[in-house]
N, C-alpha and C positions, 0 to 999 in steps of 0.2 A: 294715754295708753291703758290706763286701768279701765276706763269705760267702754273700750273695744274688746276687753277679755271675754265677757259673756257671749258675744257674737261669734268669737273665734271657736270657742267651745262647742256653740250651738251648730256651727257649720261643720266641725269635725265629727259630732256625733250624728248629724243627718248624713253626712257623706259615707260614713261606715255602715250605714243601716244595710246596704244589700251585700256587703262583704261576708258576713258570717253565714247567711243562708247558701250563698255560692260555695263556699268551703265544704259546707254540710253535704250538699248534692255530688260533690266530686267523689266522696267516698262510697256512694251507693252503686251497687253493681246492677246492670239490667238482669230481668227476671229471666230472660232467655237470650242467648247469644245469637248473632244473625247467622245464617246458614251461608257456607262458603261453597261457591258454585265453582266446581272443578273445570267445567267446559271454558269458563271465562280464562282461568289461569292457563289452560292448555294452548290457547290460541293468542295470548297477549304476547307481545314482543318482548324479549329479555334485553337489558342493557347493553349485553355484548354482541348482539346480533344486530344492532343499528350502527355500531361503529367498529373499526378494527384498527390494529396498531400494525404499522408497516415499519420494519427496520432494515437498514442495509446501507449501501453507498450509492450516493447520487451518480448515475451513469452519465445522463446528459439532460439538458433543458431544451425543449422544443416549444417555443412560445409560452403558453399557459400550462403545458404538460411537463411534470417531472418524471423521469424514468429512473426507477430505483430497482437495484439489483442486490442481492445478498441474502443474509441470515434468515429473514422471516419468509422470504418468498423463493420458491424453487426456480422460478423464471422471473423475468423482468416485469415490474409493476407499473402501470401508468397511472398516475394520480394527477387530477386537475387542480391548479392552483389559481386562487381568485383575489380580489380586493379585500375579502373578509378572512383569507388565511393569515393567521397570525405566526410571526417569526420571531419567537422571544429571544433567540440567541443570533439574531441577524440572518441576512440572506445567505443562501448556501451556494457553493461552487461545485463543479462537477469533481468527482473523487472524494468528496467529503462524505463522512458517516452523517446519516440522518435518520430520525425517529419521527413518524408522522402519524396523527390520528385522523383516519379516513372515513368518511361516511360509506357505509357498505352499500347503500342504495345506488349512489351516484358516482362514487369514487372521487369526491371533492374533498381536498385536505382542509381540516380545520386548524390544525396546528403543526408545523414543522420545526423541529429541534435539530 
């Protein structure tokens, strides 16, 4: 075991060679901050515009469409349910309260609780 000790120390020293310069570079700030383009931020979609929450009571099920009426919608909302829709609390029956995360683009439900 004693004869391997110098090799272990050598491997440790060589392995740590690049660590110290890496930490030193993290503390340096760039000379000039990058310019922020406002036109890109104005046109980029916000996370809330891609999905919407729908809450209410399940009025009826028509094949792969769930019709929800209630609190978050002034009128009935039709949402599409597919094989990729998650039901973490189990399948729902008409009359039960539901909360759904729905794609604003196509009305497909991602999660129904």
